C-alpha positions as CSV (number, residue, x, y, z in Angstrom):
1,M,-9.3,12.0,19.6
2,T,-7.8,8.5,18.9
3,L,-7.9,7.7,15.3
4,R,-9.1,4.5,13.9
5,I,-7.0,3.3,11.0
6,G,-8.4,0.4,9.0
7,I,-5.8,-1.9,7.4
8,S,-6.7,-4.3,4.6
9,A,-6.2,-7.8,5.2
10,R,-3.4,-10.0,3.5
11,L,-5.0,-13.4,2.3
12,L,-3.6,-16.8,2.6
13,H,-5.8,-19.0,0.5
14,E,-4.1,-22.4,1.1
15,P,-2.3,-22.5,4.6
16,P,0.7,-24.7,4.5
17,P,0.5,-28.1,6.3
18,G,1.3,-28.1,9.9
19,L,-0.8,-25.0,10.9
20,G,-3.9,-27.1,11.9
21,L,-6.1,-25.2,9.5
22,P,-6.7,-27.4,6.5
23,Q,-8.9,-26.1,3.7
24,K,-9.2,-22.7,5.5
25,R,-8.5,-19.3,4.1
26,L,-6.5,-17.2,6.5
27,Q,-6.5,-13.3,6.7
28,F,-3.7,-11.6,8.6
29,L,-2.3,-8.3,9.4
30,E,1.6,-8.2,9.3
31,S,2.8,-7.1,12.8
32,S,5.4,-4.4,11.5
33,M,2.4,-2.7,9.9
34,A,0.3,-2.6,13.0
35,H,3.2,-1.5,15.0
36,W,4.0,1.4,12.6
37,V,0.4,2.7,12.9
38,M,0.1,2.1,16.7
39,A,3.7,3.8,17.3
40,H,2.0,7.2,16.4
41,G,-1.0,6.9,18.7
42,A,-3.6,5.5,16.4
43,I,-5.6,2.3,16.5
44,A,-4.8,-0.3,13.9
45,L,-7.9,-2.4,12.9
46,M,-7.8,-5.1,10.0
47,V,-10.8,-4.9,7.8
48,P,-11.7,-8.6,7.2
49,F,-12.5,-10.0,3.9
50,V,-15.8,-11.7,3.3
51,D,-15.5,-14.8,1.0
52,E,-17.2,-14.2,-2.2
53,N,-18.8,-17.5,-2.1
54,S,-19.9,-17.5,1.6
55,P,-23.6,-17.9,2.4
56,H,-23.1,-15.0,4.9
57,L,-22.3,-12.6,1.9
58,A,-25.9,-11.5,1.7
59,N,-25.9,-10.0,5.2
60,R,-22.6,-8.4,5.1
61,V,-22.3,-4.9,6.4
62,P,-22.2,-2.4,3.6
63,I,-18.7,-1.1,2.7
64,G,-20.2,2.4,3.4
65,D,-20.8,1.5,6.9
66,V,-17.0,0.3,7.4
67,V,-15.8,3.5,5.9
68,D,-18.0,5.5,8.3
69,L,-16.6,3.5,11.2
70,L,-12.9,4.3,10.3
71,D,-10.9,7.4,9.8
72,G,-8.3,6.3,7.3
73,L,-7.2,3.2,5.3
74,V,-3.8,1.5,4.8
75,L,-3.3,-0.9,2.1
76,Q,-0.9,-3.7,3.0
77,G,1.8,-5.2,0.6
78,G,1.8,-8.6,-0.6
79,I,1.1,-10.7,-3.6
80,D,1.1,-9.2,-7.2
81,V,-1.9,-7.4,-8.6
82,C,-3.7,-9.6,-11.1
83,P,-3.0,-8.4,-14.7
84,E,-6.6,-9.0,-15.7
85,T,-7.6,-6.5,-13.0
86,Y,-6.0,-3.6,-15.0
87,G,-6.8,-5.1,-18.5
88,G,-3.3,-6.6,-18.9
89,E,-2.3,-10.0,-20.4
90,L,-0.7,-12.4,-18.0
91,L,3.0,-13.0,-19.2
92,Q,3.9,-15.7,-16.7
93,P,1.8,-18.1,-14.5
94,E,3.8,-17.0,-11.3
95,W,2.8,-13.4,-11.8
96,A,-1.0,-14.2,-11.8
97,G,-1.5,-12.5,-8.4
98,D,-4.8,-12.6,-6.4
99,P,-7.9,-11.3,-8.2
100,V,-9.9,-12.1,-5.2
101,R,-7.9,-9.8,-3.0
102,D,-7.8,-7.2,-5.8
103,R,-11.6,-7.0,-5.7
104,Y,-11.7,-6.8,-2.0
105,E,-9.3,-4.0,-1.7
106,L,-10.6,-2.1,-4.6
107,A,-14.0,-1.9,-3.0
108,L,-12.4,-0.7,0.1
109,L,-10.2,1.8,-1.8
110,R,-13.3,3.1,-3.6
111,G,-15.2,3.6,-0.5
112,F,-12.5,5.6,1.2
113,I,-11.8,7.8,-1.8
114,E,-15.4,8.7,-2.5
115,A,-15.6,9.5,1.2
116,R,-12.4,11.5,0.9
117,K,-10.9,9.8,3.8
118,P,-7.1,9.5,3.6
119,V,-5.5,6.4,2.0
120,L,-1.8,5.3,2.3
121,G,-0.8,2.4,0.0
122,I,2.3,0.4,0.7
123,C,4.2,-1.5,-2.2
124,R,1.1,-3.7,-3.6
125,G,-1.1,-1.0,-2.1
126,A,0.7,1.8,-4.1
127,Q,0.3,-0.4,-7.3
128,L,-3.3,-0.8,-6.6
129,I,-4.0,2.9,-6.2
130,N,-2.5,3.3,-9.7
131,V,-4.7,0.6,-11.1
132,Y,-7.7,2.1,-9.4
133,H,-7.0,5.4,-11.3
134,G,-6.8,3.5,-14.6
135,G,-3.1,3.0,-14.7
136,T,-1.1,-0.3,-15.6
137,L,1.8,-2.1,-14.1
138,V,5.1,-3.6,-15.3
139,Q,4.7,-7.2,-14.5
140,D,8.5,-8.1,-14.0
141,I,11.0,-5.3,-13.7
142,P,14.2,-7.6,-14.4
143,S,12.8,-9.0,-17.8
144,Q,10.8,-6.0,-19.0
145,R,13.0,-3.1,-17.8
146,Q,16.4,-4.7,-17.6
147,S,17.1,-2.4,-14.7
148,P,20.7,-2.0,-13.2
149,V,19.0,-1.8,-9.8
150,Q,17.9,-5.0,-8.0
151,H,14.4,-4.2,-6.5
152,Q,13.8,-7.6,-5.0
153,D,16.1,-10.2,-3.5
154,L,14.1,-12.9,-1.5
155,A,17.2,-14.1,0.2
156,H,17.7,-10.5,1.6
157,Y,14.0,-9.7,1.8
158,D,13.7,-6.4,3.9
159,R,17.5,-5.9,4.1
160,L,17.6,-5.0,0.5
161,Q,18.0,-1.3,-0.1
162,H,18.4,1.2,-2.9
163,E,18.1,5.1,-3.5
164,V,15.1,7.1,-4.1
165,Q,14.9,10.7,-5.3
166,F,11.7,13.0,-4.4
167,E,10.3,15.3,-6.9
168,P,11.1,18.8,-5.9
169,G,8.5,20.8,-4.1
170,L,6.0,18.0,-3.6
171,L,4.9,16.2,-0.4
172,L,7.8,13.8,0.1
173,D,10.3,16.4,-0.7
174,R,8.8,18.8,1.8
175,L,8.8,16.1,4.5
176,Y,12.3,14.6,3.9
177,G,14.5,17.1,1.7
178,S,15.9,16.8,-1.8
179,A,18.9,14.6,-1.0
180,L,18.9,11.1,-2.1
181,H,17.4,8.7,0.4
182,R,17.6,4.9,1.0
183,V,14.6,2.6,1.3
184,T,13.6,-1.1,1.5
185,S,12.8,-2.7,-1.8
186,I,10.8,-5.9,-2.0
187,H,9.1,-5.9,-5.4
188,H,9.5,-7.0,-9.0
189,Q,6.6,-5.1,-10.4
190,C,6.0,-1.3,-10.5
191,V,3.8,1.4,-12.1
192,D,4.0,1.4,-15.9
193,R,1.3,3.8,-17.3
194,L,0.5,6.4,-14.6
195,G,-3.2,6.5,-13.5
196,E,-5.5,9.6,-14.3
197,G,-5.2,12.1,-11.6
198,L,-2.0,10.9,-10.2
199,M,1.6,12.5,-10.0
200,V,4.9,11.0,-9.4
201,E,6.4,11.8,-6.0
202,A,9.5,9.7,-6.1
203,R,11.8,7.6,-8.6
204,C,14.6,5.4,-8.4
205,P,17.3,7.7,-9.8
206,Q,19.3,4.8,-11.4
207,D,16.6,3.3,-13.5
208,D,13.6,5.8,-13.3
209,V,11.2,3.3,-11.7
210,I,8.3,5.2,-10.0
211,E,8.7,4.7,-6.3
212,A,5.9,6.9,-4.9
213,I,2.6,8.4,-6.3
214,R,0.1,10.8,-4.9
215,A,-3.5,11.8,-6.2
216,T,-3.9,15.4,-7.3
217,G,-7.4,15.9,-6.4
218,P,-9.2,16.5,-3.0
219,G,-8.2,14.3,-0.1
220,F,-5.0,12.5,0.8
221,V,-4.1,9.4,-1.4
222,L,-0.3,8.4,-1.3
223,G,1.3,5.4,-2.5
224,L,4.8,4.2,-1.5
225,Q,6.6,1.3,-3.4
226,W,8.9,0.8,-0.5
227,H,8.0,-0.7,3.1
228,P,8.4,2.2,5.6
229,E,7.1,-0.1,8.2
230,F,10.4,-2.2,8.0
231,H,12.3,0.9,8.9
232,L,11.3,1.0,12.6
233,L,14.2,-0.9,14.2
234,P,17.2,1.3,15.6
235,T,19.5,-1.2,13.8
236,E,18.0,-0.6,10.6
237,A,18.0,3.3,11.1
238,R,21.7,3.1,11.7
239,Q,22.1,1.6,8.2
240,G,20.8,4.8,6.7
241,L,17.2,4.1,5.9
242,I,14.8,6.9,5.6
243,D,12.8,7.6,8.8
244,S,9.3,6.1,8.6
245,G,7.8,8.6,11.0
246,P,7.1,11.8,8.8
247,V,5.1,10.1,6.2
248,M,3.0,8.4,9.0
249,E,2.5,11.6,10.7
250,A,1.4,13.4,7.4
251,F,-1.1,10.7,6.8
252,L,-2.4,10.8,10.3
253,Q,-2.6,14.5,10.3
254,A,-4.6,14.5,7.1
255,T,-6.8,11.8,8.7
256,R,-7.3,14.0,11.7
257,E,-8.2,17.1,9.8
258,R,-10.8,15.0,7.7
259,A,-12.3,13.5,10.9
260,D,-12.6,17.0,12.4
261,R,-14.4,18.3,9.4
262,L,-16.8,15.5,9.4
263,R,-17.6,16.1,13.2
264,K,-18.4,19.8,12.4
265,H,-20.3,19.2,9.1
266,P,-21.6,15.6,9.2
């Protein structure tokens, strides 16, 4: 059975001049994310956002129908989560995030979790999983944590790396082993108060920043603060980045098992 993996859309509310699309909101799927899913034999399908002010909203297909159609969900990275989404107070205007995207992705996330269909959140997606479970975020690591580790460098972007340490005996430790591993790092926010029903799967050993979380209840819900989809190129693999394959295979295996159970007991 070929699995159908839904991927949340990234939103570009104001496209830059020159694209020929003035006053049009764009929705897109970053190609590395699609390639990461498809490299493991699954179909990657972006789940479009329906504009909250659209006259077509009344006839929108219910979220439940979208969940029924798909076998699992991946939440892409991107812009900050809006502090108001988790009851926080905005500290700087540039950290305002995108509340429109928050509402769209939280509705998707709720649908998949309630259906017990697997969810994998990447970077922003991991943070949103924490928020969904009632957790909060650090709005800016450099100013609020004064970390010795640089977690974001826009000049280096996906070439910035640091170490992570997996918690002994948990999922990522079983997949990769207990040695220190290197990952990409493209974030200035992180998990603050851990959400209810979540456990920490990985931390940055130098500053204790949470780098991976997982739900303890039924179903597969995993959030990674790093970007495994950027670990695909052989040149990057030679630089010592962790293999992106095992975590995708674990996600797809959980997705396949859930799909098999639904076929037997719809």
